[in-house]
C-alpha positions as CSV (number, residue, x, y, z in Angstrom):
1,M,46.5,-12.5,-18.7
2,F,42.8,-11.6,-19.9
3,K,42.4,-12.3,-22.5
4,P,38.8,-10.9,-24.7
5,L,36.6,-13.2,-26.1
6,K,35.8,-13.2,-30.0
7,M,32.1,-12.7,-30.2
8,V,30.3,-14.9,-33.7
9,D,28.9,-12.2,-35.6
10,E,24.9,-12.5,-36.5
11,K,25.6,-13.2,-40.3
12,Q,27.7,-16.6,-39.5
13,K,25.8,-19.7,-39.9
14,I,26.3,-20.9,-36.4
15,I,24.2,-18.2,-35.3
16,R,21.5,-19.9,-37.3
17,T,21.7,-23.1,-36.1
18,T,19.4,-25.1,-33.2
19,C,22.7,-26.2,-31.1
20,K,22.9,-29.7,-30.2
21,E,22.9,-31.3,-26.5
22,V,26.1,-31.2,-24.2
23,K,27.0,-35.2,-22.6
24,F,28.8,-35.3,-19.6
25,P,31.7,-34.8,-18.0
26,L,32.6,-31.7,-19.6
27,S,35.5,-31.2,-21.5
28,K,38.7,-29.3,-20.1
29,E,37.6,-26.8,-23.2
30,Y,34.3,-26.3,-22.1
31,K,35.5,-25.1,-18.8
32,D,37.8,-23.4,-19.6
33,L,35.6,-21.2,-22.1
34,I,32.9,-20.8,-19.1
35,D,36.0,-19.1,-17.0
36,R,36.9,-16.9,-19.9
37,S,33.5,-16.0,-20.4
38,I,32.5,-15.0,-16.9
39,K,35.5,-13.0,-17.4
40,H,34.6,-11.4,-20.2
41,L,31.4,-10.7,-19.1
42,T,32.3,-9.1,-15.9
43,Y,34.6,-7.6,-17.7
44,S,32.2,-6.0,-19.7
45,Q,30.4,-4.9,-17.7
46,I,33.0,-2.4,-15.3
47,E,33.6,0.6,-17.8
48,E,37.6,0.2,-16.6
49,Y,37.4,-3.0,-17.8
50,A,35.2,-2.2,-20.8
51,N,38.0,0.2,-21.7
52,K,41.0,-1.0,-20.9
53,Y,40.1,-4.5,-22.9
54,D,37.5,-2.2,-25.7
55,I,34.9,-5.1,-25.8
56,R,31.3,-4.2,-25.0
57,P,28.8,-4.6,-22.5
58,G,27.2,-8.1,-22.4
59,T,25.4,-9.6,-19.0
60,A,25.1,-13.0,-21.4
61,L,26.5,-15.4,-24.1
62,A,25.1,-18.5,-25.4
63,F,28.1,-21.0,-26.7
64,P,27.0,-20.0,-30.4
65,Q,28.2,-17.1,-30.4
66,I,31.4,-18.0,-29.5
67,G,31.1,-20.3,-31.7
68,I,30.5,-23.5,-30.4
69,N,27.7,-25.9,-31.0
70,A,26.6,-26.5,-27.8
71,R,23.8,-26.1,-25.3
72,I,25.5,-23.8,-22.8
73,I,24.3,-20.8,-21.6
74,I,26.8,-18.1,-20.1
75,I,24.6,-15.3,-17.7
76,V,26.2,-13.0,-15.5
77,Y,23.8,-10.2,-13.9
78,E,24.7,-7.7,-11.6
79,Y,22.3,-7.3,-8.9
80,E,23.7,-4.6,-7.1
81,K,26.0,-2.0,-8.5
82,G,29.6,-4.4,-8.5
83,K,27.7,-7.1,-7.4
84,F,27.7,-9.8,-9.3
85,K,25.5,-13.4,-9.5
86,N,26.5,-16.3,-12.3
87,Y,24.6,-18.6,-13.8
88,V,25.9,-21.4,-15.5
89,M,23.4,-23.7,-17.4
90,V,24.3,-26.5,-19.7
91,N,21.2,-28.7,-21.8
92,P,18.4,-25.4,-20.1
93,K,14.7,-25.6,-20.7
94,I,12.3,-23.6,-20.3
95,I,9.6,-25.9,-18.4
96,S,6.7,-23.6,-17.8
97,H,5.7,-19.7,-18.3
98,S,3.4,-16.8,-16.9
99,E,1.1,-16.0,-19.3
100,E,2.0,-12.5,-18.5
101,M,4.3,-11.2,-20.9
102,V,6.5,-8.2,-20.3
103,A,9.2,-6.1,-23.0
104,L,11.8,-4.1,-21.9
105,E,11.4,-0.5,-22.8
106,E,14.5,0.3,-24.2
107,G,15.2,-3.1,-26.7
108,E,17.0,-5.4,-26.6
109,G,20.2,-5.9,-27.4
110,C,22.8,-8.5,-28.3
111,L,26.6,-9.5,-28.6
112,S,26.2,-10.8,-32.2
113,V,25.0,-8.3,-33.6
114,N,26.2,-4.9,-34.2
115,R,24.0,-3.1,-35.3
116,D,20.7,-0.4,-33.0
117,V,17.5,-2.7,-34.0
118,E,14.9,-0.9,-32.4
119,G,10.9,-2.2,-31.4
120,H,10.0,-3.9,-28.5
121,V,10.7,-7.9,-27.4
122,P,7.7,-10.0,-26.1
123,R,8.7,-12.3,-23.5
124,Y,7.5,-13.7,-20.5
125,A,6.9,-12.5,-17.8
126,R,8.5,-15.4,-15.2
127,I,9.9,-18.6,-16.2
128,T,10.7,-21.9,-14.7
129,V,14.1,-23.0,-16.5
130,T,16.0,-26.5,-15.9
131,G,19.0,-27.4,-16.6
132,Y,22.7,-28.9,-14.8
133,D,25.3,-26.9,-14.3
134,E,28.9,-27.4,-15.1
135,D,29.7,-30.7,-13.4
136,G,26.7,-32.5,-14.3
137,N,24.1,-31.4,-11.4
138,K,20.3,-31.1,-11.9
139,M,19.1,-27.9,-11.3
140,T,16.0,-25.4,-11.8
141,I,15.7,-22.0,-11.0
142,R,12.7,-19.4,-11.2
143,A,13.6,-16.2,-12.6
144,R,11.1,-13.5,-13.1
145,E,11.6,-9.5,-15.1
146,Y,15.2,-7.9,-16.0
147,L,16.6,-12.3,-15.1
148,A,13.7,-14.0,-17.3
149,I,14.0,-12.2,-20.1
150,I,17.8,-12.9,-20.5
151,F,17.2,-16.4,-20.3
152,Q,15.2,-16.2,-22.9
153,H,17.3,-14.1,-24.6
154,E,20.1,-17.1,-24.0
155,I,17.8,-19.6,-24.9
156,D,16.7,-18.2,-28.1
157,H,20.3,-18.5,-29.0
158,L,21.3,-22.3,-28.6
159,N,17.6,-22.6,-31.3
160,G,19.4,-20.2,-33.8
161,M,16.8,-17.6,-32.8
162,L,18.0,-13.6,-32.2
163,F,16.0,-11.3,-30.0
164,Y,14.9,-9.3,-33.5
165,D,12.6,-12.8,-35.0
166,H,10.5,-11.7,-32.0
167,I,9.8,-8.4,-32.8
168,N,6.3,-7.8,-34.7
169,K,7.3,-6.1,-38.3
170,K,4.5,-4.3,-38.4
171,R,3.6,-2.4,-35.2
172,P,7.1,-3.0,-33.5
173,F,7.0,-1.3,-30.3
174,Y,3.8,-1.3,-27.5
175,T,1.6,1.1,-25.5
176,E,1.9,0.7,-21.6
177,N,-1.0,-0.6,-22.5
178,E,-0.5,-2.9,-24.5
179,M,1.6,-4.9,-22.7
180,R,3.8,-4.3,-19.6
181,L,7.5,-2.2,-20.2
182,I,10.0,-2.7,-17.9
């Protein structure tokens, strides 16, 4: 039986907390939460299930968004209609990035922000992230464009930051000449 996860709202203190490093082996509770998160995110991207369970569409989440102070992110990336690739990363760190910056043309959203926030969020176009899988094996991922944006958004959560912290308050929108919009 599927039970949707309860997302923490942006007003709750944990969202602005720098999360603690996770020790291995992961607890059964954490492994269960990872499995539930993958299912929740997958269902949220399939319209039939999103409607059935009344869940907002989302591509990824970080553990503080479900009330847990731990450096774990989960991404369920739909690379082709109905086909998903799951990324679970424990203690992720961005170790390198491009100079080029990009932004999502329509802006970013967040499962913990229940309102529209307008503006472009500058992100690195390409990044390399290291961390560990849920069994403690070291992993390195090179991400670009949209997937790189998702990783940066989720890692920000682990450091108590929200996407709108990156929006220029005086000039929230960029032109195509100023930044590549994707």
